[in-house]
C-alpha positions in Angstrom: -1.7 -1.3 9.7 -0.5 2.2 9.2 -1.4 5.6 10.6 -1.2 8.9 8.7 -2.4 11.9 10.6 -5.7 11.0 12.3 -6.5 8.0 9.9 -5.7 4.4 10.5 -5.3 2.3 7.3 -5.4 -1.5 7.1 -5.6 -3.9 4.2 -7.3 -7.3 4.2 -5.8 -10.4 2.4 -8.3 -9.9 -0.4 -7.1 -6.4 -1.2 -9.8 -4.3 0.5 -8.3 -1.2 2.0 -10.1 0.3 5.0 -9.6 3.8 6.4 -10.8 4.5 9.9 -10.6 7.4 12.4 -7.6 6.5 14.6 -9.3 7.9 17.7 -13.0 6.7 17.3 -12.7 3.8 15.0 -15.4 5.3 12.7 -14.9 3.8 9.1 -14.4 6.4 6.4 -14.2 3.9 3.6 -13.6 0.3 2.7 -12.6 -0.2 -0.9 -10.9 -2.8 -3.1 -7.6 -1.3 -4.3 -5.6 -4.5 -5.1 -6.0 -8.2 -5.7 -4.9 -10.7 -3.0 -2.2 -9.1 -0.9 0.4 -10.6 1.6 2.7 -7.6 2.1 2.3 -4.9 4.6 1.4 -1.3 3.6 4.2 1.3 3.7 3.8 5.0 4.5 6.4 7.1 2.7 6.6 10.6 1.3 3.1 11.3 2.7 1.5 8.5 0.7 0.4 4.9 1.3 2.0 2.2 -0.8 0.6 -1.3 -1.4 1.9 -4.3 -3.4 -0.4 -7.2 -4.3 0.6 -10.8 -5.0 0.4 -10.4 -8.7 2.9 -7.5 -8.7 0.5 -4.6 -8.9 1.7 -1.6 -6.9 -0.8 0.9 -5.8 -0.2 4.4 -4.3 -3.1 5.8 -2.3 -3.6 9.4 -1.2 -4.2 9.7 2.5 -7.5 11.1 3.6 -11.1 10.3 4.4 -11.9 9.8 0.7 -10.5 6.9 -1.3 -8.2 8.1 -4.1 -5.6 6.0 -6.0 -2.8 8.2 -7.2 -0.9 5.7 -9.2 -0.7 2.0 -10.2 2.4 0.2 -11.4 2.2 -3.4 -12.6 5.4 -5.4 -12.4 3.6 -8.4 -13.8 5.4 -10.8 -11.5 4.4 -12.5 -8.3 5.3 -10.5 -5.2 4.7 -11.6 -1.6 7.3 -9.3 0.1 6.7 -6.0 1.8 8.4 -2.9 0.6 11.8 -1.9 2.1 13.3 1.5 2.2 17.0 2.7 1.9 17.2 6.4 2.4 14.7 7.8 0.0 14.8 4.7 -2.3 12.1 2.0 -2.4 13.0 -1.7 -2.7 10.5 -4.1 -4.3 11.2 -7.8 -4.4 9.3 -10.0 -6.8 9.6 -13.7 -7.5 12.5 -13.1 -9.9 13.8 -9.6 -9.5 14.8 -6.9 -7.0 13.9 -3.4 -8.0 15.3 -0.2 -6.5 13.2 2.9 -7.2 14.8 6.3 -6.9 13.3 9.8 -7.2 
């Protein structure tokens, strides 16, 4: 789970992302944004980052409306959660380790 502002975000194993009001629990949306997912979501730079098991990375704009900002397909199995070093993002797939810099 992740909290951004007044919204609570959680993703199910099947790739359904749900956004709820963190205080009341009212659901704002529940939408498929990835395929099967094992990793935890990451909040960084004011955005929500997800990585599914097939290597598809999805960046979601925070808010009560579902909006995907970007998708990046590494085309390789990925079960690990993102890691952060300073302002860099680390992504581990089955055969590679990526370091993404601004």
